[in-house]
C-alpha positions in Angstrom: 17.9 -2.8 -10.2 15.7 -2.5 -7.2 14.9 -5.5 -5.2 13.0 -6.2 -2.0 14.1 -8.5 1.0 11.1 -11.0 1.0 11.7 -11.4 4.8 10.5 -7.7 5.1 7.9 -7.5 2.3 4.4 -8.3 3.9 1.9 -9.5 1.2 -1.5 -10.6 2.0 -2.5 -13.5 -0.2 -5.7 -11.9 -1.4 -3.7 -9.2 -3.2 -2.5 -12.1 -5.5 -5.8 -13.9 -6.0 -8.8 -11.3 -5.3 -10.4 -10.6 -8.4 -11.8 -7.3 -7.3 -8.3 -6.0 -7.4 -6.9 -4.2 -10.5 -3.3 -4.7 -11.4 -2.7 -1.0 -10.2 -4.4 -1.8 -6.9 -1.9 -4.7 -6.5 1.1 -2.4 -7.4 -0.1 0.2 -4.8 -0.3 -2.4 -2.0 3.1 -3.7 -2.9 4.7 -0.4 -2.7 3.0 0.4 0.5 4.1 -2.9 2.2 7.6 -2.3 0.9 7.7 1.0 2.9 6.3 -0.5 6.1 9.0 -2.4 8.0 8.0 -2.0 11.7 6.5 -4.7 14.1 2.8 -3.4 14.0 2.9 -2.8 10.2 1.8 0.9 10.6 3.6 3.9 9.1 3.0 7.6 8.1 3.4 8.2 4.5 2.5 10.8 1.7 0.9 9.6 -1.6 3.6 11.1 -3.5 6.0 8.5 -1.9 3.7 5.7 -3.2 3.4 7.3 -6.5 7.3 7.3 -7.0 7.6 3.7 -5.9 4.7 2.3 -7.9 5.2 4.3 -11.0 1.4 5.2 -11.4 -0.3 8.5 -11.3 -1.2 10.4 -7.9 -5.0 10.1 -8.9 -4.5 6.3 -9.5 -2.7 5.8 -6.3 -5.6 7.8 -4.3 -8.3 5.6 -6.0 -6.5 2.4 -5.3 -5.9 3.3 -1.6 -9.8 4.1 -1.5 -10.5 0.6 -2.9 -7.8 -1.1 -0.7 -9.5 0.4 2.3 -13.1 -0.4 1.2 -12.2 -4.2 1.1 -10.4 -4.0 4.5 -6.8 -4.7 3.2 -5.6 -1.4 4.7 -6.6 1.2 7.2 -5.9 4.8 6.7 -5.7 7.8 9.3 -5.1 11.3 8.5 -2.3 13.2 10.2 -1.4 16.7 9.7 0.9 16.4 6.8 0.6 12.7 5.9 -1.6 9.7 6.4 -1.0 6.8 8.8 -1.2 3.5 6.8 -1.9 0.1 8.6 -1.7 -3.1 6.6 -4.5 -5.6 7.9 -4.1 -9.4 8.1 
């Protein structure tokens, strides 16, 4: 069974209460926050990593990331072979 250490999992309260977010959006955000462990909450990742953790399709992850970015929960910057994700406060 996979567990997460809650001291290292950063969750914005909006993810749990915002009605604009679908359950898939919340899953993708939680998958993203579980992979980001550094102090400035930024990490390069590929969508396939988030797909494996969240258990949803690649296209659903891409849609969710676009929506999370639109409502300003995350920032995304393109890199050569990955994307740089930052969790906003």
